[in-house]
Kinemage of the C-alpha trace (Angstrom):
@kinemage 1
@onewidth
@group {chain A} dominant
@subgroup {mainchain}
@vectorlist {calphas} color= white
{ca lys a 1} P -7.746 0.526 33.946
{ca ser a 2} L -5.877 3.171 32.022
{ca gln a 3} L -6.595 6.822 31.456
{ca pro a 4} L -4.661 8.680 28.775
{ca ser a 5} L -1.886 10.960 29.882
{ca asn a 6} L 1.502 11.978 28.594
{ca asp a 7} L 1.491 13.383 25.091
{ca leu a 8} L 4.650 12.564 23.128
{ca lys a 9} L 5.387 14.964 20.271
{ca ile a 10} L 5.608 13.349 16.839
{ca val a 11} L 8.282 15.879 15.832
{ca ala a 12} L 10.652 15.888 18.783
{ca ser a 13} L 12.028 19.429 18.429
{ca asp a 14} L 10.516 22.745 17.349
{ca ser a 15} L 13.533 23.236 15.073
{ca asn a 16} L 12.597 20.143 13.036
{ca ser a 17} L 9.752 19.798 10.545
{ca leu a 18} L 9.510 16.019 10.227
{ca gly a 19} L 9.038 13.241 12.772
{ca tyr a 20} L 7.664 9.736 13.264
{ca leu a 21} L 6.176 7.774 16.152
{ca ala a 22} L 5.274 4.093 15.973
{ca gln a 23} L 3.396 1.505 18.002
{ca thr a 24} L 4.044 -2.119 17.187
{ca phe a 25} L 1.154 -4.538 17.557
{ca thr a 26} L 0.100 -8.104 16.885
{ca thr a 27} L -2.795 -8.652 14.505
{ca ser a 28} L -5.918 -10.603 15.329
{ca ser a 29} L -5.609 -14.290 14.435
{ca thr a 30} L -9.092 -14.271 12.890
{ca ala a 31} L -8.703 -11.194 10.668
{ca ser a 32} L -7.358 -11.121 7.136
{ca thr a 33} L -7.606 -7.405 6.307
{ca ile a 34} L -6.939 -4.074 8.040
{ca thr a 35} L -9.264 -1.345 6.764
{ca lys a 36} L -8.303 1.614 8.968
{ca val a 37} L -6.370 2.583 12.074
{ca ser a 38} L -7.040 5.058 14.878
{ca ala a 39} L -4.708 6.939 17.192
{ca tyr a 40} L -5.284 9.290 20.108
{ca val a 41} L -3.702 12.372 18.510
{ca thr a 42} L -3.520 15.666 20.395
{ca val a 43} L -2.736 19.219 19.257
{ca arg a 44} L -0.415 21.422 21.289
{ca asp a 45} L -1.540 24.744 22.722
{ca gln a 46} L -0.057 27.948 21.375
{ca asp a 47} L 1.771 28.615 24.682
{ca arg a 48} L 4.821 30.736 23.937
{ca leu a 49} L 4.775 30.179 20.191
{ca ser a 50} L 4.309 33.201 17.976
{ca ser a 51} L 0.736 33.507 16.800
{ca ala a 52} L 1.927 33.793 13.177
{ca ser a 53} L 3.839 30.487 13.337
{ca tyr a 54} L 1.089 28.697 15.224
{ca asn a 55} L -1.677 29.983 12.953
{ca asp a 56} L 0.347 29.020 9.867
{ca ser a 57} L 0.781 25.484 11.187
{ca leu a 58} L -2.885 24.823 11.971
{ca pro a 59} L -4.039 24.461 8.330
{ca asn a 60} L -0.673 23.452 6.846
{ca ser a 61} L 0.916 20.866 9.152
{ca thr a 62} L -0.168 17.299 8.437
{ca val a 63} L -0.277 13.953 10.197
{ca thr a 64} L -0.468 10.709 8.215
{ca ala a 65} L -0.867 7.102 9.365
{ca tyr a 66} L 1.018 4.146 7.911
{ca val a 67} L 1.217 0.411 8.549
{ca tyr a 68} L 4.672 -1.143 8.274
{ca ser a 69} L 6.086 -4.644 8.506
{ca leu a 70} L 8.829 -5.098 11.113
{ca asp a 71} L 12.499 -5.944 10.670
{ca asn a 72} L 14.356 -8.584 12.712
{ca asn a 73} L 14.773 -6.085 15.576
{ca asn a 74} L 11.024 -5.305 15.657
{ca tyr a 75} L 11.388 -1.818 14.163
{ca pro a 76} L 9.289 -0.506 11.231
{ca asp a 77} L 10.763 -1.769 7.967
{ca thr a 78} L 8.595 -1.958 4.841
{ca leu a 79} L 5.637 0.304 4.126
{ca leu a 80} L 2.478 -1.791 3.591
{ca ala a 81} L -0.353 0.764 3.678
{ca ser a 82} L -0.985 4.476 4.156
{ca ser a 83} L -3.788 6.934 4.830
{ca ser a 84} L -4.467 10.368 3.439
{ca ser a 85} L -2.934 13.229 5.392
{ca lys a 86} L -4.962 15.068 8.016
{ca thr a 87} L -4.662 18.632 9.289
{ca tyr a 88} L -5.730 20.227 12.565
{ca ala a 89} L -9.315 20.519 11.284
{ca asp a 90} L -9.481 16.723 10.805
{ca val a 91} L -8.163 15.713 14.240
{ca ile a 92} L -10.720 14.617 16.836
{ca leu a 93} L -9.853 16.655 19.924
{ca gly a 94} L -10.169 14.608 23.117
{ca gly a 95} L -10.560 11.270 21.324
{ca phe a 96} L -9.370 8.902 18.657
{ca thr a 97} L -8.730 10.177 15.139
{ca thr a 98} L -9.456 7.518 12.517
{ca phe a 99} L -7.272 7.177 9.440
{ca asp a 100} L -8.877 5.297 6.543
{ca leu a 101} L -6.230 3.371 4.626
{ca thr a 102} L -6.106 4.352 0.950
{ca ser a 103} L -6.548 0.653 0.178
{ca asp a 104} L -7.332 -2.229 2.514
{ca leu a 105} L -4.253 -4.077 3.758
{ca asp a 106} L -4.236 -7.854 3.382
{ca ile a 107} L -2.416 -9.004 6.504
{ca pro a 108} L 0.772 -10.831 5.482
{ca gly a 109} L 1.383 -14.363 6.763
{ca leu a 110} L -0.907 -16.780 8.542
{ca gly a 111} L -2.313 -16.399 12.038
{ca thr a 112} L -1.019 -13.433 13.995
{ca thr a 113} L 1.502 -11.022 12.488
{ca ser a 114} L 3.511 -8.258 14.137
{ca leu a 115} L 3.195 -4.877 12.419
{ca ala a 116} L 3.679 -1.195 13.265
{ca leu a 117} L 1.233 1.680 13.178
{ca val a 118} L 3.345 4.734 12.280
{ca leu a 119} L 2.301 8.386 12.526
{ca lys a 120} L 4.278 10.933 10.497
{ca glu a 121} L 4.028 14.678 11.006
{ca val a 122} L 5.177 17.216 8.443
{ca ser a 123} L 5.028 20.648 10.071
{ca ser a 124} L 4.927 23.932 8.219
{ca ser a 125} L 6.102 26.418 10.869
{ca val a 126} L 6.046 24.576 14.191
{ca pro a 127} L 5.185 20.963 15.074
{ca leu a 128} L 1.624 20.579 16.357
{ca phe a 129} L 0.768 16.930 16.879
{ca ser a 130} L 1.390 14.480 19.690
{ca trp a 131} L 0.339 10.885 20.315
{ca lys a 132} L -1.090 10.124 23.735
{ca lys a 133} L 0.530 7.271 25.634
{ca ser a 134} L -0.810 5.243 28.500
{ca asn a 135} L 0.180 6.143 32.031
{ca leu a 136} L 0.371 2.440 32.913
{ca asn a 137} L 3.566 0.386 32.782
{ca asn a 138} L 3.524 -1.667 29.552
{ca pro a 139} L -0.267 -2.085 29.294
{ca tyr a 140} L -0.035 -3.640 25.816
{ca thr a 141} L 2.479 -6.465 26.088
{ca ser a 142} L 2.277 -7.374 22.380
{ca gly a 143} L 3.994 -4.196 21.197
{ca arg a 144} L 5.917 -1.077 22.122
{ca ala a 145} L 6.287 2.611 21.318
{ca gln a 146} L 9.105 3.791 19.035
{ca tyr a 147} L 10.355 6.997 17.389
{ca ser a 148} L 12.371 8.221 14.418
{ca ser a 149} L 13.331 11.554 12.889
{ca asn a 150} L 13.880 10.144 9.406
{ca asp a 151} L 11.952 6.865 8.951
{ca ile a 152} L 15.270 5.004 8.572
{ca thr a 153} L 16.796 4.819 12.031
{ca trp a 154} L 14.300 3.800 14.709
{ca ser a 155} L 14.690 3.716 18.482
{ca gly a 156} L 12.456 2.375 21.199
{ca phe a 157} L 11.186 4.379 24.113
{ca ser a 158} L 11.182 2.694 27.491
{ca thr a 159} L 9.646 -0.767 27.104
{ca ser a 160} L 6.901 0.452 29.453
{ca tyr a 161} L 5.540 2.905 26.833
{ca asp a 162} L 2.486 2.146 24.709
{ca phe a 163} L 0.423 4.603 22.681
{ca phe a 164} L -3.376 4.599 22.536
{ca phe a 165} L -4.396 3.076 19.209
{ca lys a 166} L -7.003 0.928 17.469
{ca val a 167} L -6.751 -1.365 14.459
{ca his a 168} L -9.938 -1.887 12.464
{ca tyr a 169} L -10.282 -5.275 10.778
{ca asp a 170} L -12.627 -6.703 8.196
{ca ile a 171} L -14.251 -8.980 10.781
{ca ala a 172} L -17.215 -7.976 12.899
{ca ser a 173} L -16.137 -7.432 16.468
{ca thr a 174} L -17.138 -5.374 19.440
{ca pro a 175} L -14.453 -2.809 20.240
{ca thr a 176} L -13.328 -2.511 23.830
{ca asp a 177} L -12.659 0.944 25.194
{ca ser a 178} L -9.159 1.637 26.360
{ca ile a 179} L -10.116 4.933 27.986
{ca val a 180} L -12.076 5.025 31.201
{ca ser a 181} L -13.678 8.252 32.398
{ca val a 182} L -12.732 9.219 35.908
{ca gly a 183} L -14.703 11.836 37.865
{ca asn a 184} L -17.509 14.028 36.644
{ca tyr a 185} L -17.655 16.604 33.891
{ca asp a 186} L -18.414 19.315 36.448
{ca asn a 187} L -15.112 18.566 38.300
{ca thr a 188} L -16.835 17.186 41.382
{ca ala a 189} L -15.572 14.006 42.966
């Protein structure tokens, strides 16, 4: 069982204002449409950042979800669907943030198809958002985590990395949790 740990920043450096993270995945063989996607997005603490920069970023930095087809090297290639942008106020702290696609995506091809869920952050003063990855070694063998600073040149993290994500299809199914609570809320064993 996997418990989320390890936040990876969508914008890699505080000196940048744009960044992308991706998780490739294989679609369900019984689904024909993707209606929304979810990702375990986190927001960084203020730490040593100036309060003016941090406070400016909270309402102005955005994170947007996209679904891409993959190229021959299994990197994001062609944009297929997108969501509306979300700010800090829209992010579910401590859980999955759901991004409704602006229009349902008809899954290309027959049977299973490999696609990428891409998160893009545009920061105003300082980058805020991260995507939580599993602490297990390659828990999702049908995809992998990737990153880009420009949406053109993509690189893969270690093949053991996978982000926490959900794909919502047009078929009725019972979701399975990928997060398991460990311990008690009162910090007792």
